[in-house]
N, C-alpha and C positions, 0 to 999 in steps of 0.2 A: 862226895861219893865218887867223883870222876877218877881220882888216883886209884881207888880200890878197884873200880870197874876196869880201868886200863891194865892194872896188874893181873887181874883174873883173866882178862881177855888174852894177855900174853902167855900166862901160865898154862891155860887150858886150850889154846888154839888148835892143838893137834886132835882134840876129841870133841870140841864144842864150837858151834858157830854162834856168834853173838850179833844181835841186831837191835838197834835202838828204835823204839816206837814212840811216837808222840801221843800222849794221853788224849789230846784234843782232836786228833786226826781220825776220821772215820775210814779206816783201812781194813783189809782182811784180818790183820793182826789184832786190831781193836775188837773186831767181831769175835775172833777166836779166843782171846784171853779175857775179854771183859774187864779192862783195868778198873780198879776201885780206889786207887790212891796214888800218891806221888811222894817220894820215889817208890817205884814198884818194880820188882824183878820177877820174871817167870821163867822157869826151866821147863822146856817141852821135850818130849821124846820124838823119835823119827816120824811117828804118826800124829804129831801135834797134840798129844795128850799132855796135860799139865802134870809134871812130876813134883814140882815144888814151887811155892810162891813166897816171896819176901816182900813185906810192905813196910815202908818207913826207912829210917836210917838203919843200916845193917852193917855189922862188923865183918871184916874179911873172913874171920874164922867161921861165921855162920854160912857163908857161901862155900868155902873150901870143904867143910865137913860133908856137905851134900855132893858137891862136884867130885870130890875124891872117890866117893862110892860109885858115882856114875862112870867116871873115867878109869876106874880101877887103879888109882894111885894109892 
């Protein structure tokens, strides 16, 4: 997943901020998104509301389809 995540991070850096959250760490992010699996990816809006959630192995196209609509690409 790391190569896909790195590519997405680079492709969408102008409109999205990416942050890695450890599933086992009790942080404010853990409280906010309530992770339920690994790997898991959550897209939040500016008010920290969940826009989309991906769980498990995910293809790049699954990410880009949603992120293109958010970033206007």
